[in-house]
Backbone as ProteinMPNN parsed JSONL, in Angstrom:
{"seq_chain_A": "MLHSSKEYKDFKNVSSIKKSRTSEMKNDYESSKSVDLNSDISSISSFTHHSKPHEKPSDIKYIISEKLECRLSDIVQALKTFDKQRNGKILPANLHNVLNIFCYPLTTKDFNELIKKETVDEYGFVDYKSFLLKLTNKDKEFNDAYQNKENEFYKKDSNIEEIEVKMKHKIGQNLKNFIRCMWLYDFNHDGLIQKHEFRNILENYCFCLTDDQYDSALVLLLSIF", "coords_chain_A": {"N_chain_A": [[35.244, 32.77, 142.217], [38.598, 33.267, 141.185], [39.983, 34.042, 138.032], [42.603, 33.329, 135.688], [44.237, 35.641, 133.446], [44.269, 34.564, 130.87], [42.294, 32.536, 131.019], [40.081, 34.12, 131.493], [39.964, 35.596, 129.143], [39.464, 33.539, 127.281], [36.979, 32.741, 128.212], [35.453, 35.04, 127.652], [35.598, 35.023, 124.878], [34.203, 32.646, 124.17], [31.691, 33.282, 125.233], [31.022, 35.436, 123.63], [30.839, 34.19, 121.133], [28.72, 32.442, 121.649], [26.599, 34.236, 122.101], [26.414, 35.443, 119.573], [25.767, 33.218, 117.976], [23.333, 32.418, 119.072], [21.645, 34.54, 118.394], [21.789, 34.241, 115.639], [20.597, 31.708, 115.245], [18.029, 32.262, 116.115], [17.181, 33.999, 114.111], [17.244, 32.224, 111.949], [15.162, 30.49, 112.706], [12.925, 32.209, 112.748], [12.797, 32.953, 110.056], [12.281, 30.501, 108.85], [9.649, 29.965, 109.478], [8.096, 31.357, 107.739], [8.228, 30.303, 105.198], [6.791, 29.066, 102.199], [5.2, 27.271, 99.473], [5.12, 29.19, 97.553], [7.363, 30.639, 97.727], [10.248, 32.452, 96.606], [12.418, 30.588, 94.924], [15.005, 31.173, 94.215], [15.982, 32.635, 96.281], [16.87, 30.92, 98.156], [19.532, 30.57, 98.42], [20.438, 32.094, 100.462], [20.158, 30.691, 102.77], [22.248, 29.213, 103.92], [25.273, 29.763, 105.811], [28.276, 31.662, 105.515], [31.656, 30.728, 105.928], [33.947, 32.155, 108.259], [37.16, 33.682, 108.033], [40.087, 32.237, 109.592], [38.929, 30.838, 111.732], [39.031, 29.211, 114.855], [39.7, 25.751, 115.739], [38.291, 25.005, 118.091], [36.275, 26.886, 118.151], [34.885, 26.26, 115.807], [33.966, 23.68, 116.361], [32.21, 24.303, 118.432], [30.353, 25.9, 117.052], [29.277, 24.047, 115.184], [28.143, 22.23, 116.993], [26.145, 23.826, 118.165], [24.497, 24.307, 115.935], [23.672, 21.698, 115.402], [22.228, 21.173, 117.705], [19.856, 22.62, 117.368], [18.902, 21.712, 114.951], [18.863, 18.961, 114.72], [17.052, 16.836, 114.05], [16.378, 17.466, 111.368], [18.889, 17.268, 110.176], [19.55, 14.589, 110.597], [17.632, 13.417, 108.948], [18.6, 14.293, 106.466], [21.106, 13.01, 106.396], [20.272, 10.383, 106.276], [19.55, 10.049, 103.628], [21.832, 9.257, 102.382], [22.396, 6.942, 103.623], [22.16, 4.11, 102.627], [22.055, 1.428, 103.407], [20.805, 1.594, 105.783], [22.139, 1.444, 108.262], [23.267, 3.277, 109.873], [25.638, 4.34, 108.945], [27.776, 6.254, 106.831], [29.703, 7.59, 104.054], [32.595, 9.572, 104.834], [32.865, 11.862, 103.191], [30.238, 12.413, 102.438], [29.098, 13.026, 104.895], [30.539, 15.336, 105.452], [29.566, 16.982, 103.395], [26.844, 17.235, 104.124], [27.085, 18.594, 106.588], [28.231, 20.953, 105.655], [26.125, 22.118, 104.203], [23.866, 22.068, 105.888], [24.731, 22.948, 108.356], [27.36, 24.457, 108.723], [29.807, 25.894, 106.623], [32.697, 24.014, 106.016], [36.223, 23.711, 105.791], [38.331, 21.209, 104.245], [40.391, 20.579, 105.978], [39.39, 21.546, 108.45], [37.145, 19.896, 108.721], [38.308, 17.325, 108.846], [39.68, 17.592, 111.238], [37.537, 17.768, 112.941], [36.39, 15.213, 112.866], [38.381, 13.503, 113.647], [38.568, 11.7, 115.75], [36.776, 9.778, 115.165], [35.925, 6.451, 114.157], [36.84, 4.845, 111.201], [35.447, 2.392, 109.18], [36.268, -0.811, 107.593], [35.322, -0.474, 105.047], [35.422, 2.156, 104.583], [33.52, 3.775, 105.801], [31.847, 5.935, 108.191], [30.394, 6.09, 111.47], [27.646, 7.897, 111.78], [25.804, 8.384, 113.794], [27.212, 8.025, 116.196], [29.013, 10.146, 115.916], [27.271, 12.416, 115.896], [26.027, 12.232, 118.419], [28.121, 12.623, 120.161], [28.48, 15.301, 119.965], [26.046, 16.403, 120.645], [24.574, 14.842, 122.49], [21.93, 13.93, 122.409], [20.249, 11.485, 122.49], [17.616, 10.324, 122.424], [16.187, 12.092, 120.74], [17.634, 11.766, 118.405], [17.131, 9.027, 117.826], [14.35, 9.098, 117.488], [14.138, 10.632, 115.158], [15.629, 9.06, 113.402], [14.232, 6.665, 113.322], [11.883, 7.315, 112.091], [8.561, 6.797, 111.348], [6.733, 7.852, 109.646], [7.167, 7.913, 106.931], [6.522, 5.593, 105.523], [5.372, 3.171, 103.041], [3.014, 4.578, 100.813], [-0.581, 4.372, 100.319], [-1.333, 1.929, 97.957], [-3.459, 2.008, 96.235], [-4.151, 4.605, 95.888], [-5.13, 7.576, 94.148], [-3.454, 9.723, 91.743], [-3.946, 12.399, 92.162], [-4.591, 12.625, 94.878], [-2.188, 11.793, 96.023], [-0.527, 13.824, 95.101], [-1.519, 16.093, 96.475], [-0.962, 15.384, 99.144], [1.831, 15.186, 99.061], [2.63, 17.785, 98.311], [1.838, 19.107, 100.582], [3.532, 17.969, 102.557], [6.08, 18.645, 101.542], [5.846, 21.401, 101.491], [5.786, 21.983, 104.207], [8.387, 21.596, 104.886], [10.173, 22.909, 103.177], [12.656, 24.316, 102.911], [14.618, 22.485, 103.887], [14.157, 20.383, 102.153], [15.028, 21.441, 99.737], [17.674, 22.025, 100.416], [18.548, 19.402, 100.693], [18.443, 18.494, 98.067], [20.518, 19.975, 97.058], [22.64, 18.502, 98.057], [23.056, 16.493, 96.237], [23.616, 17.811, 93.955], [26.186, 17.923, 92.416], [27.553, 19.239, 90.392], [26.724, 21.782, 90.598], [24.715, 22.85, 88.957], [22.028, 22.896, 89.177], [20.824, 20.501, 88.621], [19.846, 17.13, 89.217], [19.983, 13.521, 89.374], [17.335, 11.296, 88.338], [16.793, 9.081, 90.019], [18.004, 9.963, 92.333], [16.445, 12.136, 93.041], [14.105, 10.766, 93.639], [14.919, 9.341, 95.887], [15.292, 11.446, 97.741], [12.693, 12.484, 97.784], [11.18, 10.326, 98.831], [12.346, 10.138, 101.28], [11.596, 12.475, 102.565], [8.872, 12.537, 102.234], [6.964, 10.06, 101.519], [7.213, 6.527, 100.798], [6.908, 5.255, 97.438], [5.236, 3.385, 94.847], [6.644, 2.255, 91.702], [5.042, 3.111, 89.547], [3.467, 5.089, 90.785], [5.456, 6.93, 91.443], [6.477, 7.702, 88.91], [4.235, 8.97, 87.854], [3.824, 10.988, 89.731], [6.135, 12.475, 89.515], [6.103, 14.159, 87.253], [4.128, 15.988, 87.971], [5.132, 17.069, 90.384], [7.528, 18.309, 89.676], [6.696, 20.637, 88.58], [6.355, 22.319, 90.693], [8.781, 23.426, 91.271]], "CA_chain_A": [[36.506, 32.131, 141.836], [39.442, 34.13, 140.377], [40.461, 33.411, 136.814], [43.788, 33.928, 135.089], [43.884, 36.505, 132.312], [44.002, 33.711, 129.712], [40.994, 31.908, 131.232], [39.056, 35.155, 131.353], [39.885, 35.905, 127.718], [38.785, 32.415, 126.642], [35.577, 32.795, 128.612], [34.832, 36.118, 126.912], [35.482, 34.608, 123.481], [33.113, 31.68, 124.076], [30.449, 34.001, 125.492], [30.739, 36.235, 122.444], [30.397, 33.263, 120.093], [27.403, 31.94, 122.025], [25.633, 35.31, 121.879], [26.262, 35.601, 118.137], [25.078, 32.051, 117.415], [21.954, 32.432, 119.55], [20.949, 35.491, 117.538], [21.752, 33.65, 114.308], [19.608, 30.623, 115.252], [16.713, 32.884, 116.228], [16.852, 34.493, 112.784], [16.936, 31.035, 111.146], [13.861, 29.978, 113.1], [11.903, 33.147, 112.318], [12.668, 32.909, 108.606], [11.742, 29.203, 108.451], [8.211, 29.91, 109.682], [7.395, 32.077, 106.689], [8.443, 29.695, 103.888], [5.731, 28.233, 101.641], [5.509, 26.855, 98.116], [5.166, 30.357, 96.687], [8.619, 31.329, 97.982], [11.166, 32.589, 95.49], [13.43, 29.557, 95.135], [16.341, 31.737, 94.047], [16.422, 33.231, 97.539], [17.3, 29.857, 99.057], [20.982, 30.659, 98.596], [20.738, 32.815, 101.704], [19.896, 29.83, 103.924], [23.475, 28.78, 104.57], [26.157, 30.832, 106.264], [29.62, 31.558, 104.97], [32.665, 30.619, 106.97], [34.805, 33.314, 108.491], [38.572, 33.262, 108.023], [40.84, 32.087, 110.834], [38.156, 30.255, 112.822], [39.78, 28.22, 115.613], [39.009, 24.463, 115.816], [37.348, 24.984, 119.212], [35.127, 27.694, 117.747], [34.146, 25.516, 114.789], [33.259, 22.6, 117.054], [31.098, 24.913, 119.157], [29.363, 26.323, 116.057], [28.602, 22.841, 114.681], [27.32, 21.699, 118.088], [24.981, 24.691, 118.292], [23.621, 24.048, 114.799], [23.094, 20.371, 115.593], [21.264, 21.249, 118.8], [18.554, 23.137, 116.928], [18.484, 21.133, 113.672], [19.272, 17.558, 114.719], [16.114, 16.008, 113.304], [16.533, 17.77, 109.938], [20.195, 16.781, 109.73], [19.45, 13.132, 110.55], [16.89, 13.108, 107.729], [19.507, 14.495, 105.333], [22.116, 11.953, 106.432], [19.632, 9.117, 105.902], [19.486, 9.91, 102.17], [23.068, 8.578, 101.967], [22.494, 5.706, 104.403], [21.408, 3.158, 101.811], [21.894, 0.169, 104.132], [20.112, 1.901, 107.035], [22.943, 0.915, 109.373], [23.836, 4.403, 110.607], [26.98, 4.649, 108.458], [27.909, 6.86, 105.511], [31.066, 8.004, 103.736], [32.955, 10.867, 105.424], [32.609, 12.953, 102.243], [28.813, 12.738, 102.504], [28.907, 13.711, 106.178], [31.102, 16.683, 105.255], [28.635, 17.713, 102.538], [25.651, 17.564, 104.918], [27.461, 19.634, 107.544], [28.432, 22.19, 104.904], [24.858, 22.698, 103.759], [22.887, 22.197, 106.96], [25.304, 23.542, 109.566], [28.365, 25.516, 108.579], [30.816, 25.482, 105.641], [33.967, 23.593, 106.62], [37.31, 23.312, 104.907], [38.707, 19.806, 104.442], [41.216, 20.528, 107.186], [38.507, 21.707, 109.609], [36.309, 18.698, 108.833], [39.159, 16.215, 109.316], [39.947, 17.842, 112.653], [36.284, 17.524, 113.657], [36.063, 13.78, 112.932], [39.625, 12.742, 113.796], [38.42, 10.644, 116.755], [35.792, 8.806, 114.695], [36.488, 5.252, 113.551], [36.452, 4.548, 109.824], [35.456, 0.936, 109.06], [37.066, -1.369, 106.5], [34.767, -0.037, 103.769], [35.584, 3.603, 104.487], [32.344, 4.461, 106.327], [31.869, 6.374, 109.59], [29.127, 5.996, 112.187], [27.224, 9.279, 112.008], [25.111, 8.489, 115.077], [28.253, 8.232, 117.194], [29.527, 11.504, 115.723], [26.272, 13.407, 116.309], [25.753, 12.166, 119.855], [29.26, 13.195, 120.885], [28.36, 16.755, 119.91], [24.744, 16.87, 121.133], [24.066, 14.019, 123.599], [20.464, 13.87, 122.294], [20.014, 10.124, 122.016], [16.196, 10.102, 122.134], [15.811, 12.873, 119.569], [18.249, 11.114, 117.246], [16.403, 7.79, 117.539], [13.019, 9.454, 116.97], [14.311, 11.066, 113.767], [16.161, 7.949, 112.618], [13.213, 5.62, 113.2], [10.662, 7.979, 111.651], [7.645, 5.847, 110.701], [5.763, 8.57, 108.828], [7.486, 7.838, 105.514], [6.343, 4.251, 105.003], [4.69, 3.138, 101.755], [1.677, 5.166, 100.739], [-1.59, 3.418, 99.857], [-1.083, 1.595, 96.558], [-4.639, 2.26, 95.412], [-4.442, 6.039, 95.886], [-4.989, 8.211, 92.843], [-2.336, 10.644, 91.684], [-4.357, 13.694, 92.717], [-4.475, 12.53, 96.335], [-0.762, 11.743, 96.328], [0.025, 15.156, 94.839], [-1.919, 16.977, 97.574], [-0.217, 14.986, 100.339], [3.239, 15.508, 98.878], [2.787, 19.239, 98.359], [1.71, 19.498, 101.991], [4.744, 17.582, 103.283], [7.203, 19.44, 101.051], [5.621, 22.772, 101.929], [6.123, 22.078, 105.626], [9.833, 21.437, 105.084], [10.72, 23.268, 101.878], [14.076, 24.668, 102.989], [15.437, 21.286, 104.022], [13.98, 19.602, 100.927], [15.922, 22.037, 98.742], [19.049, 21.77, 100.883], [18.881, 17.998, 100.43], [18.73, 18.384, 96.641], [21.877, 20.505, 96.889], [23.617, 17.465, 98.401], [23.298, 15.673, 95.051], [23.932, 18.691, 92.827], [27.639, 17.982, 92.486], [28.07, 20.172, 89.391], [26.153, 23.099, 90.906], [23.997, 23.323, 87.782], [20.591, 22.789, 89.439], [20.336, 19.234, 88.092], [20.184, 15.879, 89.898], [19.453, 12.384, 88.642], [15.959, 10.92, 88.668], [16.757, 8.183, 91.186], [18.387, 10.757, 93.488], [15.252, 12.894, 93.411], [13.18, 9.827, 94.284], [15.467, 9.064, 97.212], [14.97, 12.605, 98.574], [11.238, 12.564, 97.882], [10.686, 9.295, 99.733], [12.886, 10.414, 102.611], [10.872, 13.586, 103.176], [7.419, 12.361, 102.093], [6.655, 8.656, 101.794], [7.646, 5.645, 99.716], [5.95, 5.13, 96.35], [5.473, 2.358, 93.848], [7.258, 2.832, 90.51], [4.008, 3.818, 88.779], [3.112, 6.3, 91.515], [6.556, 7.888, 91.341], [6.529, 8.228, 87.543], [3.113, 9.901, 87.68], [3.997, 12.134, 90.625], [7.31, 13.243, 89.129], [5.706, 15.201, 86.305], [3.375, 17.006, 88.697], [5.939, 17.717, 91.433], [8.547, 19.167, 89.088], [6.096, 21.93, 88.289], [6.468, 23.144, 91.9], [10.079, 24.079, 91.238]], "C_chain_A": [[37.289, 33.084, 140.95], [39.959, 33.371, 139.165], [41.735, 34.095, 136.355], [43.352, 34.778, 133.907], [43.557, 35.682, 131.073], [42.633, 33.064, 129.821], [39.871, 32.918, 131.009], [38.852, 35.501, 129.87], [39.15, 34.81, 126.968], [37.302, 32.427, 126.951], [34.828, 33.871, 127.826], [34.634, 35.737, 125.448], [34.325, 33.649, 123.286], [31.77, 32.365, 124.278], [30.042, 34.821, 124.282], [30.224, 35.367, 121.313], [28.988, 32.784, 120.378], [26.327, 32.983, 121.747], [25.35, 35.49, 120.399], [25.464, 34.457, 117.541], [23.624, 31.999, 117.858], [21.113, 33.365, 118.696], [20.762, 34.927, 116.144], [20.679, 32.572, 114.22], [18.196, 31.174, 115.354], [16.257, 33.398, 114.87], [16.502, 33.349, 111.85], [15.522, 30.55, 111.421], [12.746, 30.882, 112.593], [11.696, 33.068, 110.812], [12.025, 31.607, 108.15], [10.233, 29.161, 108.577], [7.442, 30.521, 108.522], [7.499, 31.428, 105.316], [7.226, 28.886, 103.464], [6.079, 27.944, 100.194], [5.541, 28.017, 97.136], [6.458, 31.145, 96.876], [9.455, 31.412, 96.711], [12.334, 31.64, 95.717], [14.841, 30.121, 95.012], [16.87, 32.34, 95.331], [16.953, 32.194, 98.514], [18.801, 29.92, 99.314], [21.373, 31.36, 99.88], [20.585, 31.939, 102.935], [21.17, 29.44, 104.663], [24.344, 29.972, 104.911], [27.556, 30.598, 105.718], [30.641, 31.565, 106.09], [33.479, 31.9, 107.071], [36.259, 32.858, 108.521], [39.138, 33.147, 109.431], [39.981, 31.625, 112.013], [39.029, 29.213, 113.534], [39.007, 26.906, 115.659], [37.985, 24.404, 116.937], [36.101, 25.785, 118.885], [34.255, 26.94, 116.754], [33.35, 24.381, 115.427], [32.052, 23.146, 117.81], [29.984, 25.322, 118.194], [28.569, 25.127, 115.547], [27.68, 22.26, 115.749], [26.037, 22.502, 118.243], [23.985, 24.459, 117.163], [22.925, 22.693, 114.95], [22.027, 20.38, 116.674], [19.884, 21.673, 118.308], [18.051, 22.493, 115.636], [18.727, 19.624, 113.598], [18.352, 16.691, 113.87], [16.25, 16.212, 111.802], [17.827, 17.186, 109.391], [20.211, 15.258, 109.647], [18.711, 12.703, 109.283], [17.783, 13.24, 106.497], [20.556, 13.389, 105.261], [21.538, 10.612, 105.972], [19.523, 8.942, 104.391], [20.727, 9.212, 101.628], [23.234, 7.223, 102.648], [21.662, 4.618, 103.737], [21.127, 1.851, 102.556], [21.112, 0.341, 105.433], [20.818, 1.265, 108.242], [23.632, 2.024, 110.161], [25.218, 4.807, 110.152], [26.924, 5.257, 107.059], [29.373, 7.204, 105.267], [31.37, 9.359, 104.374], [32.663, 12.043, 104.496], [31.141, 13.376, 102.264], [28.47, 13.447, 103.801], [29.4, 15.151, 106.072], [30.128, 17.542, 104.45], [27.384, 18.138, 103.306], [25.955, 18.679, 105.919], [27.648, 20.976, 106.848], [27.117, 22.887, 104.603], [23.89, 22.95, 104.898], [23.425, 22.897, 108.21], [26.185, 24.751, 109.27], [29.423, 25.049, 107.598], [32.167, 25.187, 106.298], [35.004, 23.3, 105.544], [37.601, 21.83, 105.165], [39.509, 19.643, 105.72], [40.35, 20.618, 108.438], [37.648, 20.462, 109.826], [37.116, 17.518, 109.373], [39.492, 16.362, 110.794], [38.716, 17.486, 113.49], [36.008, 16.031, 113.844], [37.291, 12.908, 113.224], [39.518, 11.606, 114.811], [37.392, 9.587, 116.339], [36.486, 7.633, 114.006], [35.95, 5.062, 112.139], [36.546, 3.043, 109.632], [36.218, 0.485, 107.817], [36.572, -0.95, 105.122], [34.843, 1.483, 103.592], [34.418, 4.406, 105.015], [32.546, 4.873, 107.788], [30.459, 6.272, 110.168], [28.65, 7.415, 112.525], [26.417, 9.454, 113.295], [26.118, 8.775, 116.187], [28.783, 9.661, 117.131], [28.551, 12.548, 116.257], [26.051, 13.411, 117.819], [26.914, 12.699, 120.687], [29.153, 14.717, 120.954], [27.059, 17.271, 120.508], [24.233, 16.131, 122.369], [22.538, 13.967, 123.61], [20.07, 12.517, 121.714], [18.56, 9.893, 121.615], [15.767, 10.84, 120.869], [16.392, 12.269, 118.299], [17.442, 9.873, 116.858], [15.02, 8.067, 116.972], [13.105, 9.851, 115.497], [14.75, 9.904, 112.882], [15.097, 6.889, 112.341], [11.867, 6.186, 112.78], [9.783, 7.013, 110.858], [6.66, 6.528, 109.76], [5.976, 8.355, 107.339], [7.38, 6.433, 104.937], [5.513, 4.308, 103.714], [3.301, 3.748, 101.824], [0.724, 4.12, 100.172], [-1.446, 3.182, 98.353], [-2.266, 1.9, 95.645], [-5.011, 3.741, 95.366], [-4.271, 6.61, 94.481], [-3.923, 9.295, 92.912], [-2.686, 12.009, 92.264], [-4.214, 13.711, 94.231], [-3.005, 12.535, 96.752], [-0.134, 13.12, 96.157], [-0.278, 16.108, 95.996], [-1.098, 16.674, 98.829], [1.254, 15.38, 100.231], [3.487, 17.012, 98.949], [2.72, 19.731, 99.8], [2.994, 19.19, 102.753], [5.946, 18.417, 102.848], [7.068, 20.888, 101.518], [5.974, 22.993, 103.384], [7.634, 22.106, 105.851], [10.601, 21.827, 103.827], [12.209, 23.566, 101.918], [14.957, 23.422, 103.021], [15.32, 20.381, 102.797], [14.933, 20.118, 99.848], [17.381, 21.849, 99.139], [19.482, 20.35, 100.529], [19.148, 17.777, 98.933], [20.115, 18.939, 96.332], [22.93, 19.428, 97.141], [23.994, 16.614, 97.192], [23.675, 16.502, 93.824], [25.438, 18.946, 92.796], [28.242, 18.995, 91.514], [27.557, 21.598, 89.596], [25.458, 23.708, 89.689], [22.482, 23.211, 87.939], [19.979, 21.488, 88.952], [20.771, 18.07, 88.976], [19.538, 14.743, 89.119], [18.079, 11.977, 89.188], [15.892, 10.054, 89.919], [17.157, 8.919, 92.462], [17.2, 11.577, 93.98], [14.24, 11.993, 94.117], [13.627, 9.514, 95.704], [15.115, 10.193, 98.192], [13.466, 12.68, 98.828], [10.692, 11.561, 98.888], [11.201, 9.505, 101.155], [12.075, 11.495, 103.327], [9.349, 13.445, 103.079], [7.019, 10.939, 102.496], [7.069, 7.83, 100.59], [6.527, 5.457, 98.696], [6.262, 3.896, 95.507], [6.095, 3.032, 92.628], [6.249, 3.639, 89.701], [3.61, 5.126, 89.458], [4.199, 7.366, 91.364], [6.607, 8.52, 89.948], [5.421, 9.248, 87.306], [3.305, 11.165, 88.505], [5.129, 13.04, 90.175], [6.945, 14.413, 88.217], [4.996, 16.343, 87.036], [4.26, 17.772, 89.669], [6.996, 18.643, 90.856], [7.999, 20.551, 88.736], [6.161, 22.877, 89.477], [7.731, 23.981, 91.833], [10.357, 24.741, 89.892]], "O_chain_A": [[36.708, 33.67, 140.036], [40.326, 32.2, 139.263], [41.934, 35.286, 136.595], [42.228, 34.648, 133.423], [42.669, 36.049, 130.304], [41.882, 33.033, 128.846], [38.843, 32.6, 130.412], [37.724, 35.676, 129.409], [38.309, 35.097, 126.116], [36.469, 32.162, 126.084], [33.701, 33.646, 127.384], [33.62, 36.087, 124.845], [33.543, 33.804, 122.348], [30.809, 32.064, 123.57], [28.86, 34.897, 123.944], [29.287, 35.747, 120.609], [28.153, 32.719, 119.477], [25.265, 32.656, 121.217], [24.199, 35.669, 119.999], [24.589, 34.675, 116.703], [22.764, 31.575, 117.086], [19.993, 33.023, 118.316], [19.71, 35.105, 115.531], [19.934, 32.516, 113.242], [17.269, 30.629, 114.756], [15.088, 33.256, 114.51], [15.577, 33.466, 111.046], [14.773, 30.236, 110.496], [11.741, 30.401, 112.07], [10.561, 33.11, 110.335], [11.293, 31.601, 107.16], [9.583, 28.401, 107.86], [6.26, 30.23, 108.341], [6.923, 31.938, 104.355], [6.684, 28.113, 104.254], [7.151, 28.333, 99.73], [5.955, 27.839, 95.99], [6.638, 32.197, 96.262], [9.373, 30.541, 95.845], [13.153, 31.866, 96.609], [15.772, 29.606, 95.632], [18.077, 32.54, 95.468], [17.437, 32.549, 99.589], [19.287, 29.385, 100.311], [22.509, 31.238, 100.338], [20.855, 32.396, 104.045], [21.175, 29.348, 105.891], [24.168, 31.06, 104.362], [27.962, 29.458, 105.49], [30.515, 32.303, 107.067], [33.666, 32.622, 106.092], [36.552, 31.757, 108.988], [38.724, 33.863, 110.343], [40.264, 31.971, 113.16], [39.696, 28.416, 112.874], [37.776, 26.925, 115.623], [36.917, 23.815, 116.764], [34.998, 25.417, 119.287], [33.028, 26.976, 116.846], [32.194, 24.151, 115.073], [30.992, 22.52, 117.826], [28.806, 25.114, 118.483], [27.34, 25.174, 115.48], [26.561, 21.845, 115.446], [24.963, 21.931, 118.431], [22.776, 24.417, 117.393], [21.735, 22.562, 114.661], [21.028, 19.668, 116.567], [18.867, 21.155, 118.769], [16.898, 22.7, 115.257], [18.79, 19.071, 112.5], [18.825, 15.897, 113.057], [16.24, 15.245, 111.041], [17.859, 16.67, 108.274], [20.814, 14.693, 108.735], [19.109, 11.745, 108.621], [17.732, 12.406, 105.594], [20.857, 12.888, 104.177], [22.234, 9.807, 105.354], [19.416, 7.814, 103.911], [20.69, 8.637, 100.54], [24.118, 6.447, 102.285], [20.593, 4.252, 104.226], [20.079, 1.236, 102.357], [20.794, -0.639, 106.107], [20.194, 0.647, 109.105], [24.478, 1.753, 111.013], [25.917, 5.53, 110.862], [26.134, 4.836, 106.214], [30.193, 7.115, 106.181], [30.485, 10.212, 104.448], [32.257, 13.108, 104.96], [30.833, 14.559, 102.124], [27.648, 14.364, 103.814], [28.743, 16.074, 106.554], [29.895, 18.701, 104.791], [26.916, 19.267, 103.157], [25.161, 19.607, 106.074], [27.269, 22.016, 107.386], [27.008, 24.106, 104.734], [23.163, 23.943, 104.881], [22.648, 23.383, 109.031], [25.815, 25.896, 109.526], [29.902, 23.921, 107.711], [32.704, 26.01, 107.04], [34.69, 22.71, 104.511], [37.173, 21.27, 106.174], [39.323, 18.675, 106.458], [40.546, 19.855, 109.384], [37.444, 20.025, 110.959], [36.652, 16.798, 110.257], [39.577, 15.37, 111.519], [38.835, 16.97, 114.601], [35.453, 15.627, 114.866], [37.23, 11.689, 113.06], [40.289, 10.649, 114.746], [37.161, 8.62, 117.065], [37.513, 7.808, 113.351], [34.74, 5.113, 111.917], [37.598, 2.457, 109.885], [36.749, 1.312, 107.076], [37.305, -1.055, 104.139], [34.389, 2.025, 102.584], [34.312, 5.597, 104.722], [33.31, 4.248, 108.524], [29.467, 6.357, 109.444], [29.177, 8.055, 113.435], [26.351, 10.559, 113.832], [25.903, 9.659, 117.016], [28.978, 10.307, 118.16], [28.948, 13.459, 116.983], [25.904, 14.472, 118.425], [26.706, 13.176, 121.803], [29.666, 15.343, 121.881], [26.965, 18.45, 120.847], [23.54, 16.716, 123.201], [21.919, 13.961, 124.674], [19.611, 12.43, 120.575], [18.302, 9.317, 120.558], [15.066, 10.28, 120.026], [15.745, 12.254, 117.252], [17.108, 9.693, 115.687], [14.561, 7.356, 116.077], [12.261, 9.462, 114.689], [14.295, 9.778, 111.745], [15.064, 6.294, 111.264], [10.825, 5.603, 113.08], [10.201, 6.478, 109.831], [5.835, 5.857, 109.14], [5.059, 8.589, 106.551], [8.068, 6.109, 103.969], [5.012, 5.369, 103.342], [2.524, 3.486, 102.742], [1.156, 3.11, 99.616], [-1.44, 4.132, 97.571], [-2.104, 2.036, 94.432], [-6.075, 4.094, 94.857], [-3.394, 6.191, 93.725], [-3.536, 9.732, 93.995], [-1.818, 12.699, 92.799], [-3.765, 14.704, 94.803], [-2.626, 13.202, 97.715], [0.692, 13.537, 96.969], [0.601, 16.843, 96.445], [-0.601, 17.584, 99.492], [1.849, 15.853, 101.2], [4.447, 17.458, 99.577], [3.444, 20.646, 100.193], [3.493, 20.029, 103.503], [6.74, 18.848, 103.684], [8.054, 21.522, 101.894], [6.416, 24.08, 103.756], [8.103, 22.584, 106.884], [11.565, 21.159, 103.451], [12.952, 23.115, 101.046], [15.926, 23.32, 102.268], [16.275, 19.689, 102.442], [15.564, 19.336, 99.136], [18.225, 21.547, 98.295], [20.62, 20.117, 100.122], [19.993, 16.957, 98.575], [20.807, 18.435, 95.447], [23.99, 19.436, 96.515], [25.101, 16.08, 97.119], [24.015, 15.951, 92.777], [25.902, 20.042, 93.11], [29.312, 19.547, 91.772], [27.918, 22.507, 88.85], [25.582, 24.902, 89.416], [21.735, 23.401, 86.979], [18.756, 21.369, 88.872], [21.913, 18.021, 89.432], [18.65, 14.973, 88.299], [17.724, 12.274, 90.329], [15.038, 10.264, 90.78], [16.713, 8.556, 93.551], [16.975, 11.699, 95.184], [13.596, 12.411, 95.079], [12.805, 9.433, 96.616], [14.697, 9.939, 99.321], [13.028, 12.911, 99.956], [9.839, 11.903, 99.708], [10.557, 9.092, 102.119], [11.889, 11.439, 104.543], [8.617, 14.157, 103.767], [6.768, 10.66, 103.668], [7.254, 8.361, 99.495], [5.346, 5.494, 99.043], [7.399, 3.427, 95.462], [6.076, 4.259, 92.529], [6.563, 4.729, 89.223], [3.436, 6.148, 88.794], [3.905, 8.547, 91.181], [6.762, 9.734, 89.822], [5.633, 10.263, 86.642], [2.996, 12.268, 88.054], [5.094, 14.246, 90.424], [7.432, 15.528, 88.403], [5.236, 17.517, 86.753], [4.153, 18.994, 89.771], [7.332, 19.656, 91.47], [8.755, 21.514, 88.612], [6.039, 24.091, 89.313], [7.747, 25.123, 92.291], [11.417, 25.337, 89.705]]}, "name": "protein", "num_of_chains": 1, "seq": "MLHSSKEYKDFKNVSSIKKSRTSEMKNDYESSKSVDLNSDISSISSFTHHSKPHEKPSDIKYIISEKLECRLSDIVQALKTFDKQRNGKILPANLHNVLNIFCYPLTTKDFNELIKKETVDEYGFVDYKSFLLKLTNKDKEFNDAYQNKENEFYKKDSNIEEIEVKMKHKIGQNLKNFIRCMWLYDFNHDGLIQKHEFRNILENYCFCLTDDQYDSALVLLLSIF"}
């Protein structure tokens, strides 16, 4: 099939973006395999990518789609930390924050362009499942991540040493995303979040705890960081 010069140029641009993003995702995957609890936490700043000037809306949508394709489960977990009602809805600002940290930094203008077709309900919330599936079409993977049963209440009679071992194991398996999720609540960029916010993240990535278990585990877990 013959293409016009404009079509050919567009095709070359998309192909170039795809090649660049594929290489980028491969590097992300390789680096993620080597992270453990002995990692230098200060190096985590290299996990996210910086936006390039003059990105076109079509390019940004493609970049976000590619990131979602390879990180959907992790991103759903991050979004769930803001989904207090567990109804699949969060504030647009929280969705923007998750995309910035887990996918690609977006300006307010770029983000608004990305979600302009999404419906905002009477309380100001958007349906993040609808948004994600429009960009990935991975319904089963989304549901598996959303309905994750691994993080239900831990045994109430467990001692703190057992809980500590289990938590260190779970956090160690997903350290990058655990730290990224703490960034979501670090609004002042001073490395500090509130106690209840830390518990929300901890239970989202590990398992739910009683108040006594959490208070005991908090002292031990903070020593990891």
